N, C-alpha and C positions, 0 to 999 in steps of 0.2 A: 609516531606514525604520520605519514603524509596524508593530508586530506585531499581527496580527489573531487568530491562534490560537497559543497556547503549545505545543500538541501537535497535530501533524497528520501526514498521510501522503500520499504520492503512489504510485499504482499504475500500472505500464505493463504492460498485459495482452497476452500473446501466446498462440499456440495451445497450446503445451506448457509455458509458464512465465510467472510474474508477477514482474517486478522491482519491489521495494518500497524506498522511502526514507522513513524516519521522521525528522521534525525536532522536537526538543524544546527549548524555550527556558526556562531557569530562571536566575533571578538575573542577567538580562542576558546570559547566555552561551547560545549555540546549539550543540546537539550534533546530529549526523546519524549515522544508522545505516542501512546498506543490506543487503538480503538478497534472495535469489531463491527462489521457491517453485514447486512444480509446480501443475498445474491439476486434479488428481484430488481427489475428495472429502476424503480424508485430508489432502492438502496444504492445502486451503482451510481445514479445521478447525485445522490447525497455524498457518496465517497469522492466523486470527481470534484464536486464543489468544495469539499473539505480540503482536498489536496491543492486545488487551485488557490484557495484562500491562504495557504501556507507557502505558496510559491514553489511547489514541488514540480520538477520537470523530469527527474530521473527516478525510475522505478525498477526494482528487481522483483521477479515473480517466482514463487515456489508453488507447485501444484501437483496434486496426485492424479495420475491418469485414470484411476478407478472412479473419479468423480464425473467422468464424461461417458456417454454411451453413443455408439454409432449403430444405427439400424441398418441391417443388410438385407 
């Protein structure tokens, strides 16, 4: 398989948590690291710092539309 991004991340966003998987390829070896974060502002800032520390610039997001509400 051809590697398109050496450092990337997948986010699975839920109402109260975000499951995160970081994939880093270096010297032909792939490493994966997973964590779960909350969805409050402090949690999101922690997530951003965690991704930045790992050099992640490419993110794929999966999210369920029932997690959001729109008042009419």
